[in-house]
MMTF fields as JSON, N, C-alpha, C and O atoms, coordinates in Angstrom:
{
  "mmtfVersion": "1.0.0",
  "mmtfProducer": "UNKNOWN",
  "numBonds": 271,
  "numAtoms": 272,
  "numGroups": 68,
  "numChains": 1,
  "numModels": 1,
  "chainsPerModel": [1],
  "groupsPerChain": [68],
  "chainIdList": ["A"],
  "bondAtomList": [4, 2, 8, 6, 12, 10, 16, 14, 20, 18, 24, 22, 28, 26, 32, 30, 36, 34, 40, 38, 44, 42, 48, 46, 52, 50, 56, 54, 60, 58, 64, 62, 68, 66, 72, 70, 76, 74, 80, 78, 84, 82, 88, 86, 92, 90, 96, 94, 100, 98, 104, 102, 108, 106, 112, 110, 116, 114, 120, 118, 124, 122, 128, 126, 132, 130, 136, 134, 140, 138, 144, 142, 148, 146, 152, 150, 156, 154, 160, 158, 164, 162, 168, 166, 172, 170, 176, 174, 180, 178, 184, 182, 188, 186, 192, 190, 196, 194, 200, 198, 204, 202, 208, 206, 212, 210, 216, 214, 220, 218, 224, 222, 228, 226, 232, 230, 236, 234, 240, 238, 244, 242, 248, 246, 252, 250, 256, 254, 260, 258, 264, 262, 268, 266],
  "bondOrderList": [1, 1, 1, 1, 1, 1, 1, 1, 1, 1, 1, 1, 1, 1, 1, 1, 1, 1, 1, 1, 1, 1, 1, 1, 1, 1, 1, 1, 1, 1, 1, 1, 1, 1, 1, 1, 1, 1, 1, 1, 1, 1, 1, 1, 1, 1, 1, 1, 1, 1, 1, 1, 1, 1, 1, 1, 1, 1, 1, 1, 1, 1, 1, 1, 1, 1, 1],
  "groupList": [{"groupName": "MET", "atomNameList": ["N", "CA", "C", "O"], "elementList": ["N", "C", "C", "O"], "formalChargeList": [0, 0, 0, 0], "bondAtomList": [1, 0, 2, 1, 3, 2], "bondOrderList": [1, 1, 2], "singleLetterCode": "M", "chemCompType": "L-PEPTIDE LINKING"}, {"groupName": "ASP", "atomNameList": ["N", "CA", "C", "O"], "elementList": ["N", "C", "C", "O"], "formalChargeList": [0, 0, 0, 0], "bondAtomList": [1, 0, 2, 1, 3, 2], "bondOrderList": [1, 1, 2], "singleLetterCode": "D", "chemCompType": "L-PEPTIDE LINKING"}, {"groupName": "LEU", "atomNameList": ["N", "CA", "C", "O"], "elementList": ["N", "C", "C", "O"], "formalChargeList": [0, 0, 0, 0], "bondAtomList": [1, 0, 2, 1, 3, 2], "bondOrderList": [1, 1, 2], "singleLetterCode": "L", "chemCompType": "L-PEPTIDE LINKING"}, {"groupName": "THR", "atomNameList": ["N", "CA", "C", "O"], "elementList": ["N", "C", "C", "O"], "formalChargeList": [0, 0, 0, 0], "bondAtomList": [1, 0, 2, 1, 3, 2], "bondOrderList": [1, 1, 2], "singleLetterCode": "T", "chemCompType": "L-PEPTIDE LINKING"}, {"groupName": "LYS", "atomNameList": ["N", "CA", "C", "O"], "elementList": ["N", "C", "C", "O"], "formalChargeList": [0, 0, 0, 0], "bondAtomList": [1, 0, 2, 1, 3, 2], "bondOrderList": [1, 1, 2], "singleLetterCode": "K", "chemCompType": "L-PEPTIDE LINKING"}, {"groupName": "GLU", "atomNameList": ["N", "CA", "C", "O"], "elementList": ["N", "C", "C", "O"], "formalChargeList": [0, 0, 0, 0], "bondAtomList": [1, 0, 2, 1, 3, 2], "bondOrderList": [1, 1, 2], "singleLetterCode": "E", "chemCompType": "L-PEPTIDE LINKING"}, {"groupName": "TYR", "atomNameList": ["N", "CA", "C", "O"], "elementList": ["N", "C", "C", "O"], "formalChargeList": [0, 0, 0, 0], "bondAtomList": [1, 0, 2, 1, 3, 2], "bondOrderList": [1, 1, 2], "singleLetterCode": "Y", "chemCompType": "L-PEPTIDE LINKING"}, {"groupName": "PHE", "atomNameList": ["N", "CA", "C", "O"], "elementList": ["N", "C", "C", "O"], "formalChargeList": [0, 0, 0, 0], "bondAtomList": [1, 0, 2, 1, 3, 2], "bondOrderList": [1, 1, 2], "singleLetterCode": "F", "chemCompType": "L-PEPTIDE LINKING"}, {"groupName": "PRO", "atomNameList": ["N", "CA", "C", "O"], "elementList": ["N", "C", "C", "O"], "formalChargeList": [0, 0, 0, 0], "bondAtomList": [1, 0, 2, 1, 3, 2], "bondOrderList": [1, 1, 2], "singleLetterCode": "P", "chemCompType": "L-PEPTIDE LINKING"}, {"groupName": "ILE", "atomNameList": ["N", "CA", "C", "O"], "elementList": ["N", "C", "C", "O"], "formalChargeList": [0, 0, 0, 0], "bondAtomList": [1, 0, 2, 1, 3, 2], "bondOrderList": [1, 1, 2], "singleLetterCode": "I", "chemCompType": "L-PEPTIDE LINKING"}, {"groupName": "VAL", "atomNameList": ["N", "CA", "C", "O"], "elementList": ["N", "C", "C", "O"], "formalChargeList": [0, 0, 0, 0], "bondAtomList": [1, 0, 2, 1, 3, 2], "bondOrderList": [1, 1, 2], "singleLetterCode": "V", "chemCompType": "L-PEPTIDE LINKING"}, {"groupName": "GLN", "atomNameList": ["N", "CA", "C", "O"], "elementList": ["N", "C", "C", "O"], "formalChargeList": [0, 0, 0, 0], "bondAtomList": [1, 0, 2, 1, 3, 2], "bondOrderList": [1, 1, 2], "singleLetterCode": "Q", "chemCompType": "L-PEPTIDE LINKING"}, {"groupName": "SER", "atomNameList": ["N", "CA", "C", "O"], "elementList": ["N", "C", "C", "O"], "formalChargeList": [0, 0, 0, 0], "bondAtomList": [1, 0, 2, 1, 3, 2], "bondOrderList": [1, 1, 2], "singleLetterCode": "S", "chemCompType": "L-PEPTIDE LINKING"}, {"groupName": "ALA", "atomNameList": ["N", "CA", "C", "O"], "elementList": ["N", "C", "C", "O"], "formalChargeList": [0, 0, 0, 0], "bondAtomList": [1, 0, 2, 1, 3, 2], "bondOrderList": [1, 1, 2], "singleLetterCode": "A", "chemCompType": "L-PEPTIDE LINKING"}, {"groupName": "HIS", "atomNameList": ["N", "CA", "C", "O"], "elementList": ["N", "C", "C", "O"], "formalChargeList": [0, 0, 0, 0], "bondAtomList": [1, 0, 2, 1, 3, 2], "bondOrderList": [1, 1, 2], "singleLetterCode": "H", "chemCompType": "L-PEPTIDE LINKING"}, {"groupName": "ARG", "atomNameList": ["N", "CA", "C", "O"], "elementList": ["N", "C", "C", "O"], "formalChargeList": [0, 0, 0, 0], "bondAtomList": [1, 0, 2, 1, 3, 2], "bondOrderList": [1, 1, 2], "singleLetterCode": "R", "chemCompType": "L-PEPTIDE LINKING"}, {"groupName": "GLY", "atomNameList": ["N", "CA", "C", "O"], "elementList": ["N", "C", "C", "O"], "formalChargeList": [0, 0, 0, 0], "bondAtomList": [1, 0, 2, 1, 3, 2], "bondOrderList": [1, 1, 2], "singleLetterCode": "G", "chemCompType": "PEPTIDE LINKING"}, {"groupName": "ASN", "atomNameList": ["N", "CA", "C", "O"], "elementList": ["N", "C", "C", "O"], "formalChargeList": [0, 0, 0, 0], "bondAtomList": [1, 0, 2, 1, 3, 2], "bondOrderList": [1, 1, 2], "singleLetterCode": "N", "chemCompType": "L-PEPTIDE LINKING"}, {"groupName": "TRP", "atomNameList": ["N", "CA", "C", "O"], "elementList": ["N", "C", "C", "O"], "formalChargeList": [0, 0, 0, 0], "bondAtomList": [1, 0, 2, 1, 3, 2], "bondOrderList": [1, 1, 2], "singleLetterCode": "W", "chemCompType": "L-PEPTIDE LINKING"}],
  "groupTypeList": [0, 1, 2, 3, 0, 2, 4, 5, 6, 7, 8, 7, 2, 9, 8, 2, 10, 9, 2, 11, 2, 10, 2, 12, 9, 3, 13, 2, 9, 14, 10, 2, 15, 14, 8, 15, 6, 15, 7, 16, 17, 4, 10, 0, 18, 10, 2, 10, 10, 2, 7, 9, 11, 7, 9, 16, 8, 13, 2, 6, 7, 3, 2, 16, 15, 16, 5, 5],
  "groupIdList": [1, 2, 3, 4, 5, 6, 7, 8, 9, 10, 11, 12, 13, 14, 15, 16, 17, 18, 19, 20, 21, 22, 23, 24, 25, 26, 27, 28, 29, 30, 31, 32, 33, 34, 35, 36, 37, 38, 39, 40, 41, 42, 43, 44, 45, 46, 47, 48, 49, 50, 51, 52, 53, 54, 55, 56, 57, 58, 59, 60, 61, 62, 63, 64, 65, 66, 67, 68],
  "secStructList": [7, 7, 2, 2, 2, 2, 2, 2, 2, 2, 2, 2, 2, 2, 2, 2, 2, 2, 2, 2, 2, 2, 2, 2, 2, 2, 2, 2, 2, 2, 2, 2, 2, 7, 7, 7, 5, 1, 1, 1, 7, 2, 2, 2, 2, 2, 2, 2, 2, 2, 2, 1, 6, 6, 2, 2, 2, 2, 2, 0, 0, 0, 0, 0, 5, 7, 7, 7],
  "xCoordList": [130.238, 130.813, 130.298, 129.105, 131.186, 130.879, 130.283, 130.669, 129.344, 128.694, 129.679, 129.545, 130.656, 131.653, 132.505, 132.917, 132.76, 133.523, 132.716, 133.267, 131.413, 130.541, 130.469, 130.414, 130.468, 130.432, 131.664, 131.582, 132.784, 133.995, 133.836, 134.425, 133.043, 132.886, 131.744, 131.61, 130.914, 129.791, 130.195, 129.52, 131.261, 131.626, 131.946, 131.84, 132.332, 132.621, 131.388, 131.21, 130.54, 129.371, 128.241, 127.577, 128.014, 126.892, 127.006, 126.019, 128.14, 128.229, 128.043, 127.457, 128.53, 128.343, 126.883, 126.413, 126.169, 124.743, 123.972, 123.086, 124.291, 123.623, 123.919, 123.013, 125.158, 125.531, 124.773, 124.288, 124.668, 123.944, 122.473, 121.915, 121.848, 120.437, 120.215, 119.285, 121.057, 120.914, 121.117, 120.356, 122.127, 122.407, 121.259, 120.847, 120.749, 119.653, 118.373, 117.691, 118.041, 116.826, 116.928, 115.968, 118.075, 118.27, 118.155, 117.496, 118.782, 118.706, 117.285, 116.816, 116.599, 115.226, 114.288, 113.45, 114.413, 113.596, 113.875, 112.947, 115.14, 115.493, 114.931, 114.419, 115.019, 114.479, 112.983, 112.481, 112.274, 110.819, 110.34, 109.238, 111.134, 110.709, 111.074, 110.439, 112.068, 112.545, 112.152, 112.285, 111.672, 111.167, 112.216, 111.959, 113.384, 114.365, 115.598, 116.106, 116.057, 117.248, 118.121, 117.611, 119.416, 120.319, 120.197, 120.176, 120.117, 120.005, 118.823, 118.627, 118.042, 116.982, 115.749, 115.542, 114.929, 113.689, 113.548, 114.432, 112.435, 112.228, 112.224, 112.858, 111.526, 111.434, 112.817, 113.164, 113.594, 114.931, 115.788, 116.478, 115.749, 116.579, 116.105, 116.928, 114.801, 114.317, 114.862, 115.325, 114.812, 115.332, 116.836, 117.316, 117.58, 119.04, 119.365, 120.222, 118.685, 118.951, 118.599, 119.325, 117.496, 117.056, 117.823, 118.054, 118.22, 118.765, 120.278, 120.84, 120.943, 122.405, 122.956, 123.039, 123.32, 123.75, 125.019, 125.913, 125.095, 126.181, 126.411, 126.437, 126.577, 126.9, 125.693, 125.85, 124.493, 123.282, 123.042, 122.901, 122.99, 122.822, 123.968, 123.743, 125.186, 126.331, 126.223, 126.527, 125.794, 125.578, 124.506, 124.657, 123.43, 122.364, 122.866, 122.616, 123.575, 124.025, 125.107, 125.227, 125.888, 126.935, 126.457, 126.853, 125.61, 125.221, 123.761, 123.454, 122.872, 121.451, 120.774, 119.817, 121.255, 120.581, 120.648, 121.725, 119.49, 119.422, 119.492, 119.738, 119.268, 119.265, 118.1, 117.005, 118.331, 117.251, 116.751, 115.842],
  "yCoordList": [-110.11, -109.937, -111.062, -111.365, -111.649, -112.754, -112.224, -111.155, -112.97, -112.555, -112.494, -111.638, -113.377, -113.341, -112.075, -111.517, -111.637, -110.406, -109.199, -108.271, -109.221, -108.144, -108.093, -107.011, -109.253, -109.319, -108.657, -108.116, -108.695, -108.059, -106.547, -105.914, -105.961, -104.512, -103.989, -102.775, -104.864, -104.42, -103.5, -102.495, -103.795, -102.883, -101.456, -100.513, -101.29, -99.962, -99.333, -98.116, -100.162, -99.653, -99.222, -98.219, -99.956, -99.651, -98.259, -97.524, -97.849, -96.474, -95.408, -94.357, -95.667, -94.713, -94.575, -93.47, -95.679, -95.643, -94.907, -94.108, -95.163, -94.476, -92.983, -92.172, -92.61, -91.201, -90.523, -89.403, -91.194, -90.656, -90.431, -89.388, -91.388, -91.255, -90.114, -89.324, -90.02, -88.944, -87.58, -86.648, -87.461, -86.201, -85.815, -84.655, -86.762, -86.485, -86.108, -85.162, -86.83, -86.537, -85.176, -84.405, -84.878, -83.569, -82.435, -81.431, -82.584, -81.548, -81.409, -80.292, -82.512, -82.471, -81.784, -80.98, -82.085, -81.42, -79.926, -79.121, -79.55, -78.133, -77.434, -76.319, -78.069, -77.49, -77.263, -76.205, -78.232, -78.137, -77.145, -76.61, -76.886, -75.981, -74.522, -73.641, -74.242, -72.874, -72.279, -72.934, -71.047, -70.43, -69.712, -69.42, -69.421, -68.618, -69.448, -70.227, -69.249, -69.944, -68.931, -67.976, -69.134, -68.225, -68.394, -67.407, -69.627, -69.938, -70.871, -71.798, -70.642, -71.569, -71.477, -70.504, -72.525, -72.564, -73.899, -74.751, -74.082, -75.275, -76.554, -77.538, -76.553, -77.751, -78.161, -79.342, -77.193, -77.492, -78.137, -79.124, -77.585, -78.12, -79.491, -80.326, -79.744, -81.079, -82.099, -83.168, -81.78, -82.694, -82.905, -84.031, -81.843, -81.954, -82.835, -83.714, -82.605, -83.38, -84.855, -85.732, -85.132, -86.517, -87.309, -88.504, -86.663, -87.423, -87.336, -88.101, -86.44, -86.366, -86.783, -85.975, -88.028, -88.6, -87.934, -87.595, -87.751, -87.112, -85.667, -84.77, -85.43, -84.085, -83.16, -81.978, -83.672, -82.852, -82.198, -80.976, -82.971, -82.346, -81.409, -80.362, -81.781, -80.915, -79.601, -78.538, -79.666, -78.443, -77.57, -76.351, -78.189, -77.403, -76.676, -75.482, -77.391, -76.757, -75.706, -74.771, -75.834, -74.84, -73.685, -72.541, -73.969, -72.926, -72.502, -71.331, -73.401, -73.11, -72.555, -71.789, -72.927, -72.513, -71.003, -70.408, -70.399, -68.947, -68.493, -69.277, -67.193, -66.601, -67.149, -67.333, -67.407, -67.923, -66.856, -67.105],
  "zCoordList": [142.217, 143.539, 144.437, 144.455, 145.15, 146.04, 147.345, 147.819, 147.921, 149.161, 150.32, 151.194, 150.344, 151.418, 151.325, 152.342, 150.114, 149.94, 150.424, 151.017, 150.168, 150.617, 152.143, 152.727, 152.785, 154.245, 154.869, 155.971, 154.184, 154.689, 154.782, 155.659, 153.882, 153.835, 154.695, 154.846, 155.264, 156.078, 157.232, 157.454, 157.974, 159.07, 158.598, 159.382, 157.344, 156.81, 156.171, 156.22, 155.575, 154.865, 155.789, 155.525, 156.857, 157.74, 158.358, 158.326, 158.915, 159.436, 158.348, 158.61, 157.144, 156.055, 155.661, 155.39, 155.629, 155.303, 156.394, 156.09, 157.639, 158.753, 158.708, 158.896, 158.466, 158.348, 157.218, 157.378, 156.078, 154.931, 155.267, 154.928, 155.922, 156.283, 157.262, 157.094, 158.278, 159.266, 158.612, 158.871, 157.778, 157.099, 156.162, 156.137, 155.404, 154.472, 155.207, 154.814, 156.259, 157.014, 157.687, 157.677, 158.267, 158.906, 157.895, 158.164, 156.746, 155.714, 155.187, 154.972, 154.976, 154.465, 155.45, 155.042, 156.721, 157.737, 157.738, 157.82, 157.647, 157.64, 156.405, 156.508, 155.251, 154.013, 154.151, 153.774, 154.68, 154.767, 155.81, 155.685, 156.83, 157.909, 157.684, 158.263, 156.867, 156.728, 155.378, 154.345, 155.39, 154.152, 153.311, 152.143, 153.865, 153.118, 152.765, 153.57, 151.532, 151.041, 150.314, 149.729, 150.348, 149.634, 148.134, 147.398, 147.675, 146.243, 146.04, 146.826, 145.009, 144.637, 145.51, 146.235, 145.419, 146.175, 146.881, 146.793, 147.583, 148.395, 147.553, 147.932, 146.427, 145.586, 145.084, 145.1, 144.645, 144.146, 145.241, 144.983, 146.465, 147.542, 148.003, 148.378, 147.986, 148.335, 147.34, 147.74, 146.057, 145.034, 145.177, 145.045, 145.442, 145.613, 146.813, 146.725, 147.931, 149.147, 148.954, 149.424, 148.27, 148.132, 147.079, 147.258, 145.985, 144.869, 144.691, 143.907, 145.386, 145.292, 146.656, 147.581, 146.759, 148.031, 148.555, 147.78, 149.853, 150.594, 150.156, 150.998, 148.879, 148.397, 148.491, 148.796, 148.235, 148.273, 149.624, 149.688, 150.712, 152.021, 152.395, 153.002, 152.035, 152.326, 151.556, 152.098, 150.298, 149.515, 150.145, 150.224, 150.591, 151.211, 152.451, 152.615, 153.329, 154.565, 154.33, 155.121, 153.275, 153.028, 152.147, 152.367, 151.149, 150.189, 150.275, 150.054, 150.583, 150.459, 151.679, 151.568, 152.839, 154.062, 154.224, 154.2, 154.388, 154.516, 155.956, 156.872, 156.128, 157.466, 158.269, 157.737, 159.538, 160.389, 161.321, 162.113]
}
């Protein structure tokens, strides 16, 4: 891949990377602060949030987050 071609995609990639970081950090903070989960445990959700990009945090917020 040519560097000039990569520069064309920067305006699209930068917001996606920022969104991914914000979503992952928010989900990770929530996992670490809350003791109850609908499915699984804290270690499992930390691994899902950190290693499955975009889908991991979305899965946590839709399926894993327990009653507050």
